[in-house]
TORKOL-4160 file (C-alpha; in steps of 0.2 Angstrom, whole numbers, padded with zeros to 4 digits, m for minus):
79
<pt num="1" X="0000" Y="0001" Z="0001"/>
<pt num="2" X="0014" Y="0009" Z="0006"/>
<pt num="3" X="0025" Y="0007" Z="m0011"/>
<pt num="4" X="0009" Y="0011" Z="m0020"/>
<pt num="5" X="0005" Y="0027" Z="m0014"/>
<pt num="6" X="0025" Y="0033" Z="m0016"/>
<pt num="7" X="0024" Y="0025" Z="m0039"/>
<pt num="8" X="0009" Y="0038" Z="m0036"/>
<pt num="9" X="0019" Y="0053" Z="m0031"/>
<pt num="10" X="0033" Y="0050" Z="m0040"/>
<pt num="11" X="0021" Y="0047" Z="m0055"/>
<pt num="12" X="0014" Y="0063" Z="m0052"/>
<pt num="13" X="0019" Y="0082" Z="m0064"/>
<pt num="14" X="0030" Y="0089" Z="m0049"/>
<pt num="15" X="0026" Y="0110" Z="m0050"/>
<pt num="16" X="0039" Y="0120" Z="m0057"/>
<pt num="17" X="0047" Y="0131" Z="m0044"/>
<pt num="18" X="0048" Y="0145" Z="m0054"/>
<pt num="19" X="0033" Y="0145" Z="m0061"/>
<pt num="20" X="0027" Y="0160" Z="m0051"/>
<pt num="21" X="0041" Y="0170" Z="m0056"/>
<pt num="22" X="0040" Y="0168" Z="m0075"/>
<pt num="23" X="0025" Y="0173" Z="m0074"/>
<pt num="24" X="0031" Y="0188" Z="m0066"/>
<pt num="25" X="0040" Y="0191" Z="m0079"/>
<pt num="26" X="0026" Y="0189" Z="m0094"/>
<pt num="27" X="0016" Y="0201" Z="m0083"/>
<pt num="28" X="0030" Y="0215" Z="m0082"/>
<pt num="29" X="0036" Y="0211" Z="m0100"/>
<pt num="30" X="0016" Y="0214" Z="m0106"/>
<pt num="31" X="0016" Y="0228" Z="m0097"/>
<pt num="32" X="0027" Y="0239" Z="m0102"/>
<pt num="33" X="0028" Y="0232" Z="m0120"/>
<pt num="34" X="0043" Y="0219" Z="m0120"/>
<pt num="35" X="0056" Y="0230" Z="m0117"/>
<pt num="36" X="0067" Y="0221" Z="m0107"/>
<pt num="37" X="0076" Y="0235" Z="m0099"/>
<pt num="38" X="0059" Y="0239" Z="m0089"/>
<pt num="39" X="0059" Y="0220" Z="m0081"/>
<pt num="40" X="0076" Y="0220" Z="m0074"/>
<pt num="41" X="0072" Y="0214" Z="m0058"/>
<pt num="42" X="0059" Y="0203" Z="m0060"/>
<pt num="43" X="0073" Y="0193" Z="m0072"/>
<pt num="44" X="0085" Y="0193" Z="m0059"/>
<pt num="45" X="0071" Y="0186" Z="m0047"/>
<pt num="46" X="0072" Y="0172" Z="m0059"/>
<pt num="47" X="0089" Y="0168" Z="m0061"/>
<pt num="48" X="0089" Y="0166" Z="m0042"/>
<pt num="49" X="0076" Y="0155" Z="m0039"/>
<pt num="50" X="0087" Y="0147" Z="m0053"/>
<pt num="51" X="0105" Y="0145" Z="m0046"/>
<pt num="52" X="0092" Y="0138" Z="m0029"/>
<pt num="53" X="0088" Y="0119" Z="m0038"/>
<pt num="54" X="0099" Y="0109" Z="m0046"/>
<pt num="55" X="0100" Y="0112" Z="m0066"/>
<pt num="56" X="0083" Y="0101" Z="m0074"/>
<pt num="57" X="0072" Y="0103" Z="m0060"/>
<pt num="58" X="0064" Y="0115" Z="m0066"/>
<pt num="59" X="0059" Y="0119" Z="m0084"/>
<pt num="60" X="0055" Y="0138" Z="m0087"/>
<pt num="61" X="0076" Y="0139" Z="m0082"/>
<pt num="62" X="0081" Y="0129" Z="m0095"/>
<pt num="63" X="0079" Y="0145" Z="m0105"/>
<pt num="64" X="0094" Y="0153" Z="m0091"/>
<pt num="65" X="0103" Y="0136" Z="m0094"/>
<pt num="66" X="0108" Y="0136" Z="m0110"/>
<pt num="67" X="0112" Y="0153" Z="m0110"/>
<pt num="68" X="0126" Y="0151" Z="m0094"/>
<pt num="69" X="0132" Y="0135" Z="m0106"/>
<pt num="70" X="0134" Y="0146" Z="m0124"/>
<pt num="71" X="0145" Y="0160" Z="m0113"/>
<pt num="72" X="0155" Y="0145" Z="m0106"/>
<pt num="73" X="0156" Y="0135" Z="m0122"/>
<pt num="74" X="0160" Y="0155" Z="m0132"/>
<pt num="75" X="0172" Y="0163" Z="m0119"/>
<pt num="76" X="0187" Y="0165" Z="m0125"/>
<pt num="77" X="0204" Y="0158" Z="m0119"/>
<pt num="78" X="0218" Y="0168" Z="m0109"/>
<pt num="79" X="0235" Y="0166" Z="m0118"/>
């Protein structure tokens, strides 16, 4: 019985921990004619949220994770 409950819990989709911050970004962008510069505070809040969770835990953070990987790949090497 307990094992069935654990399996059921593990099979349930989990709420994205940073969904609220992602929605705040959308609201801010819509309210500010999609000018990212006016929404830097809410974007930073999403970045902070993403930093609190392991890679892959939050779907809404995947864009930031990919952005960070690209920066590392494109970073020039010191000579």
